[in-house]
C-alpha positions in Angstrom: 109.9 75.6 83.9 111.0 77.8 80.2 114.0 77.8 79.3 116.1 79.9 77.0 119.0 79.4 74.1 121.0 82.1 73.0 123.5 80.9 69.7 126.9 82.3 69.5 129.2 81.8 66.3 132.8 81.9 68.2 134.0 83.5 65.1 132.8 86.8 65.9 133.8 86.9 69.2 132.5 88.6 72.2 131.6 92.3 70.8 129.1 94.4 71.8 126.4 92.8 70.2 127.0 89.3 71.5 127.3 90.9 74.8 123.4 92.7 74.5 122.7 88.8 73.2 124.0 87.5 76.3 122.4 89.8 78.7 118.7 89.3 76.4 119.1 86.1 77.6 119.4 86.3 81.1 117.0 88.3 81.5 114.3 86.4 79.6 115.1 83.1 81.4 115.1 85.0 84.9 111.8 86.5 83.7 110.3 82.6 83.0 111.9 81.1 85.8 113.8 79.2 83.8 118.0 78.3 82.8 119.9 80.3 80.3 121.9 77.7 77.7 124.4 79.3 75.5 125.4 77.1 72.1 128.4 78.6 70.6 129.0 77.3 67.1 132.7 77.0 65.6 136.1 76.4 66.9 136.4 75.9 71.0 137.7 79.3 71.8 138.6 78.9 75.8 138.2 82.9 76.0 134.8 83.2 74.8 133.7 80.0 76.8 135.1 81.3 80.4 133.5 84.4 80.0 130.1 83.1 78.7 129.4 80.3 81.3 130.1 82.7 84.2 126.6 84.0 82.8 124.7 81.5 81.3 123.2 77.9 83.7 124.7 75.6 80.4 127.1 75.9 77.6 127.2 73.6 75.0 130.3 73.6 72.3 129.6 72.4 69.0 132.5 72.6 67.6 132.9 69.8 65.3 135.3 70.7 61.9 132.4 70.9 59.7 130.8 73.5 61.5 134.5 76.0 61.3 134.0 78.0 58.9 130.1 79.0 58.5 127.7 77.0 56.2 124.4 77.6 56.6 122.6 74.0 55.6 125.2 72.2 57.8 124.7 75.5 60.7 120.8 74.9 60.6 120.9 71.6 60.9 123.0 71.6 64.2 120.9 74.3 65.7 117.8 72.5 64.8 118.8 69.6 66.4 120.7 71.3 69.6 117.1 73.0 70.6 115.0 70.4 69.9 117.5 68.2 72.9 117.0 71.2 75.1 113.4 72.0 74.4 113.6 75.6 75.3 110.5 78.3 75.0 112.7 80.7 73.2 115.9 80.7 70.6 118.0 84.0 70.2 120.4 84.9 67.7 122.6 88.1 67.1 121.9 91.1 64.5 124.5 89.1 61.7 124.1 87.6 58.2 123.9 84.4 59.6 121.6 84.4 62.4 118.9 86.8 59.8 119.5 83.6 57.6 119.2 80.9 59.7 116.0 82.2 62.1 113.0 81.9 60.1 113.9 78.4 58.8 114.8 77.6 61.8 111.5 78.7 63.8 109.6 76.6 61.1 111.7 72.9 61.6 111.1 73.4 65.3 107.5 74.0 64.6 107.7 77.8 66.6 107.2 81.7 65.5 109.8 83.9 64.1 110.4 87.6 64.3 113.3 90.0 63.2 115.2 93.0 64.3 113.8 92.7 67.9 115.3 95.7 70.0 113.1 94.8 73.3 112.1 91.4 74.5 109.7 90.8 77.3 107.3 87.9 78.9 103.8 87.9 79.1 101.2 85.7 80.2 104.0 82.7 79.1 104.5 84.2 76.1 107.5 85.8 74.2 106.8 89.5 73.2 108.8 91.4 70.8 109.0 94.8 70.3 110.0 95.9 66.5 110.7 99.3 64.4 108.1 99.6 61.4 107.4 101.3 58.7 111.0 102.7 58.3 111.3 103.4 62.5 108.3 105.9 61.9 106.5 103.1 64.4 107.1 100.7 67.1 105.1 97.3 66.7 104.7 94.7 69.3 104.2 91.2 68.6 103.6 88.3 70.7 104.9 85.0 69.8 102.4 82.1 70.9 103.6 79.2 69.4 106.8 77.8 70.8 109.6 78.1 70.3 109.9 82.0 69.8 112.9 82.6 67.9 114.3 85.7 67.1 117.3 87.8 66.0 118.2 90.7 67.7 119.0 94.6 66.7 122.8 95.1 67.9 123.2 97.5 70.4 119.7 97.8 71.7 120.1 95.2 75.0 122.6 95.6 78.0 124.9 93.0 79.1 124.6 92.2 82.2 127.7 91.2 85.1 128.4 87.8 85.6 128.1 85.1 88.3 129.7 84.8 90.8 132.4 81.7 90.2 130.9 79.2 92.4 127.8 79.5 90.2 130.0 79.4 86.5 128.2 77.3 83.9 130.0 74.0 83.3 130.5 73.2 79.0 129.3 70.7 77.8 129.2 69.4 74.4 125.9 67.5 72.7 125.5 64.8 70.0 124.8 65.6 66.6 124.7 64.1 63.4 126.2 66.1 61.1 125.7 65.2 57.0 127.3 66.9 53.9 124.5 69.2 52.4 125.1 69.3 48.3 122.5 72.1 47.9 125.3 74.7 49.2 128.8 74.6 48.3 131.9 77.5 49.0 132.8 78.8 45.7 134.9 81.0 47.2 136.3 83.0 49.9 137.7 86.8 49.7 138.8 89.1 53.0 138.3 92.8 52.9 140.2 94.9 55.2 138.3 95.9 58.1 138.6 99.4 60.2 139.6 99.5 63.5 136.3 99.2 65.2 133.5 97.3 63.5 130.4 99.8 61.6 128.6 98.3 64.8 130.7 98.8 67.8 131.9 102.6 66.4 131.4 105.8 68.8 131.6 107.8 65.9 130.3 107.2 62.5 131.0 109.8 59.4 128.6 108.6 56.3 128.2 110.3 53.1 125.4 109.8 50.5 124.3 110.4 46.7 125.0 113.8 46.9 128.4 113.8 47.1 128.5 112.9 43.5 131.3 110.6 43.2 134.1 107.8 45.0 136.5 110.8 45.6 134.7 113.1 48.5 134.8 109.9 50.7 138.3 110.3 50.8 137.8 113.3 53.1 135.6 112.1 54.7 137.7 108.9 55.8 140.5 111.9 57.0 137.5 113.3 59.1 136.7 110.0 60.5 140.1 109.4 61.6 140.8 113.0 63.0 137.6 111.6 65.4 138.8 108.3 66.0 135.4 106.9 64.4 134.8 105.4 61.5 133.2 105.3 57.3 129.8 104.7 56.3 127.4 105.6 53.6 124.2 105.5 52.5 122.3 102.9 49.9 122.8 105.2 47.1 126.2 105.8 47.6 127.0 101.7 47.5 124.9 101.0 44.8 126.4 103.4 43.2 130.1 101.9 43.5 131.6 104.9 45.3 132.7 102.1 48.4 132.2 98.7 49.5 128.8 97.6 50.7 129.5 96.4 53.9 129.9 100.0 54.9 126.0 100.5 54.2 123.7 102.1 57.1 120.1 101.7 56.9 117.0 99.3 56.8 119.0 96.6 54.2 122.0 97.5 55.5 123.9 98.1 58.7 121.7 98.9 62.0 124.3 101.2 63.7 124.4 103.6 67.7 127.3 105.4 67.5 127.0 108.4 70.1 127.7 110.7 67.4 126.5 110.1 63.9 127.4 112.6 61.2 125.5 112.5 57.7 126.9 114.5 55.0 125.2 114.9 51.6 122.5 112.1 53.0 118.8 113.8 52.5 117.7 111.1 55.7 115.0 108.6 53.8 112.8 106.6 56.1 115.2 103.5 55.2 118.1 105.1 55.8 116.6 107.0 59.5 115.9 103.1 60.1 119.6 102.2 60.0 120.8 104.9 62.5 117.4 105.2 65.0 119.5 104.3 67.7 122.6 107.2 67.2 122.6 109.0 70.4 123.2 112.1 68.5 122.9 113.0 64.7 124.4 115.8 63.0 123.9 116.7 59.3 125.1 118.3 56.8 122.8 119.4 53.6 123.0 121.8 50.8 119.2 121.4 50.8 116.9 123.0 54.0 114.1 120.7 53.0 116.3 117.8 53.0 114.4 115.4 56.2 117.4 114.5 57.4 117.4 118.3 59.6 114.0 117.1 61.2 115.8 114.0 62.8 119.1 115.4 63.6 120.8 117.7 67.2 122.8 119.5 65.1 122.2 120.6 61.0 124.5 122.6 58.4 122.4 124.1 55.9 125.6 124.4 53.3 127.5 123.0 50.7 129.8 120.0 52.2 132.9 121.0 50.0 132.8 123.9 52.6 132.1 122.4 56.0 134.4 119.6 55.6 137.6 121.4 55.4 136.5 123.7 58.0 135.7 120.5 60.4 139.6 119.2 59.3 141.4 122.7 60.4 139.7 122.8 63.5 140.0 119.5 64.7 144.1 119.4 63.3 144.3 122.7 65.5 142.8 121.5 69.0 145.1 117.9 68.3 148.4 120.0 68.1 
């Protein structure tokens, strides 16, 4: 029997990415004929725990005081100890900065193999196979992880949730003995909280994104107004973020956030392969660019070759009229 472990950070809650992670773990455990173990890292949250217990076979709550806030060495140590006790065939984590930092190190600690940014998982002859994008989203590669455990982080919104099990089969929640010792190799110097929108970019249904062609930070105010009228969020290309025109958490692309909205409006973004890798799961892409030869037009459903300064005010005007 080959079991699967999924790791959730309770501070993040049960967002769409977490639901997909649980669903992916459930399906992979079923394919192997094994059990699904959910490890919850961080302060105990009853509502979250109950929902996870309705899908997993066992739930392990790691709510030690040392894990109240994310610190890489402590979390890595805790996960390594828990996984050694469970001895899973695969360990799955979500698409967040924490998981991307932990996956390769956890695989090394456990003597397993690692893969990143999985868009599909399946069992094949007893091994875990991972499908992921390569070459900036221009192709897909299938990787077989033969060394157990396979430790993988999953792309947000690439996996569907699953329905909870009947109440009679809800998992029990238990703790496991782990020894956490202070690690002085890293320390928290300062924490800063920044205001976020109504939804995370990864969960937004509509995104209005600006690029280098905007020419400065001021046009982002217009994009924010347009996004608000559409009930969406604002994002940016790496070039716009690197120029200091908008905060880094707005960045979408291969080195930023990977999003999957119903509508992605790219304003003054040329559409380099690195940016397209971050929006490849968008259902509809609309592009506004003055350059008719911009690569974005080869990948969008709707395209307008025009100066955004003429298009955005017209869009806002039409939306305002419809909303009266």
